[in-house]
Phi, psi and omega in degrees: 000312178305312182297321180297318185292323180295325180292318180294320174302318177301313181298316182293324174298320178296316177307309180301313180300319185294320178296320178295322177295322175294325177286331175295317183295321180298319183293321181292324181291323176300311177300321180297313185300319176295318192290325182293319174300316180296316181302314181298318179298322180287321177293316174304311181297323178293318180295328179288333177276352182058044175234152183250123179299141178301322180291326179293318174304314183288334174289324179290325175297322184282333185231125179239159179233133178230136181261135174240118180292326180234093175235151177240113189263133179244122178247116185241140179230124180263104186277144176164342187300327179299334178272343182292328189294339182276346187268153185277324185248076187289331174303320182290327178283330177291322173294328176295325180297314177306313185296323181291322179292327178292320175298314186298324178295315181300322183290320180296323181289320184306313185263024174051051174255148185264121170285120186270312175199160173230120181235101179064239187262016184243139183234132170237128177216168188212136178266152178084015178227131359266354173273115177294134174205163182268354186262004188297323179300318179300310179304315182295320177290328175291324174303317181299309183302324185284322179299321180296321178290325178297314182296315174305317179299314175300316183282332179293334177288340179228070189294338180269002188228037183283111189244322195270147170228136181239128180243143183218136171243136188226125177221141182249132178176192183274140174232155171253127183242130171265127186251125172223177178112161180252301177275341182214130187283132184249121189253134173239112181262144179225163175129178179298328179296323174295318183293317183297316178299322178293320176298320179299321176298323185283339174285330181285173176247159183305136182096348181265146168249106179267127174232160188272173172304317183307307180296312179312320187289335183267349182234354188301335176282346177254335185235155181272117177241144183239135181282134179238003178125197184240150177230126177282130180234132185300128174085347187238351185075210179273135174256132182278142187233145171228161170247137182273128179267334182153184177280153182301142184308321184282353183248010179229160179263000181219158183296333185283349174074038189248334189247122180291140176263184182294331179296319176306308191295315179294322175297318179297317186289330174296325175287315180300336174311325178305310176302313178303311184306312180308311183294316182290313179301323182293325177296318184288321181301324184270330190242359177290137181295151187286348183268002178271087178283328183259315178279060183246183181302318175307319181296317180290323173296318180301317186285327173301318177292321188290316179301328177291318178297310182286333179293320174291320179297329179268004176061042181274168185281165173300324176294325179287323171301317175308304183297321177298309183297320175298316177299313176304320179303319188263352188306318176253009185296333180297347177296339171296344187250307182200146180290311178283146187058029186295332181292321183299312181297329168300319180288336180291313181298319178297316180296329179277331192270312196292335180296326181299338185248020166093358175298134180278169179299320178296321178291319182300317180299314177306308180305311181303316177302319185289322177299311180295340183285348179277359173292141181269146349290145184292132175223070179290146186252355182203180190285329178290322181291322171306311177302317176303312183292322175293323183288323179291327178253028185293332184296337182300334179246025177251164182290337181269024184303311190297315176294328182288326182290330177290331176293326176290321171306309188297320181294320181288320186297321181289346176260008188054036181262357181208161183267231179286169179293325177301316181294321177302306180306319176294320177298314179300311187296323177299316184290311190293324179293325170278354184280149176222138168284140187273324190261152179294332179292318179292317177304314175298321186280322195240340185299318180295318178291328176304316178297320177298321173300318174310314179296319179301311190283340173291331178287342183276341187284130177268143179295150181284000000 
C-alpha cells in the first residue's frame, strides 16, 4: 500500500512538473516568435546598409552546415513506459532504462557512429557522420543487432520483470547536418532520410530491425534479410521494407547470427578499401612532387587494378586480394617523403595508417613485405610477391610501353639521374631483355607483347 501511495505521489509530481514545463515552453515559444520577427527586421536593415552584423558572423562561426550524401540513420524506440505504472518499483525500471541507453551509447561508439540525440526512451544516431565512408550501412546494422542482443541479455537476467521492447528503423540516404558546439561538435541532422527512418520504426513490431530498400542493397551480402512489403511515403511513393534476421550463416561464428567471423571482416575490409583508397590517392595528388611523371597517381591506380586481375587469375583468396591491393596502394606512397628508398618510407606510412582500419599486425607485416618486394631488381619469394612484382612492371608488356617509358625517363632526367634519351633506351633494352614475368597469368597476358616492345625499342636506339 505504501509503495502504491508513493507511486501516486510521484506521478502527481510528474504531472505538476509537466504542466510547469508546458507553461515555460509556451512562454519561450512566444519569446522566440518575437525574437524571430525582430531578427528579420534587423537583417533587412543590415542588408540595406550592405553590412554584415558581428553577431551574425559569430553565429556563422559557431554553426556550420554540411551535406552528407551517404549517411545511415538509425531511429530506435524502447517501448515499456506504459507498463511501468503497473509496477511497484518504477525507479528501478527507470534505472534499468538508463543502463540500457548507456550500453547503446557504448555500441554506437564501438562502430564509429554519431549519436545525434537521446530523448527519454528514443535514440537517434547516424553512420557516415562526421567522417564520410562507404561502410556505414553495414556498421549501423551491426550496431542494431548488438543493441537487440544487449536488451535481450538484460531481460534474460530478470525473466519475471520483462518490460522493455525495442523497435528500430534504418534508412540510408543524404542528410544535412547543422554543426554547433565549442569543445565538441554537436550534430543535428535533417532531411527525408531522417523522416523515413522514423516512419520505418513506427511501421515495425517490437523485436524487429526494419530497413529500407536503400539500406538493404548496401548490406544484403552480409545479412539475412526478409522482404515484408511496401510503405507509402509522401513525395517518394512506395518504399520497400525488409527486416534484418541476422548475419549470413557463412559469415558468423554462432547460430544466432550475431557475431561476425573472419570471412565477414575480410569482405567488410574489401569494401572499406574504397575509403582507404580515396584518402591515399588524395594524399598522393596533393603531396607527390611535380617531377613524378611516372610514379604518379595513375601508376598507383594501374598497379591496384593489376594485382586484383593477376590475383584472381592465380586463384588467391579474398584476404590475399585485400593484402595485395593495400600494398599496391602504398607501394609508391613513400615518394611523398623521399625519392630514394621510397619503398621503405611506404612501409612506415602503412604501419601508421592501417591499424585505424582494423588491419592486424600480421596483415600489416605481410603488406610491408609486398611493398619491399617492388624494389629493383625484383626477387619475389612467394606467390603474392610474384603478383606484386608483375603488376608493378606490367607496363613492360603493354602496347603503351614506349610513351610510359618516356615519362620515367623525363622523371629521372629532371633529377639528373640519367643521361641522354639514347642512353636511356639502351638501359631499357637491357632491362626488359633480362626481365621475366613470374606468374603464369602475367606471362599469358604480357609476355608476347613484351617481345614486340623489345623490337620496337631496339629500332629507336641510335648507333654510337
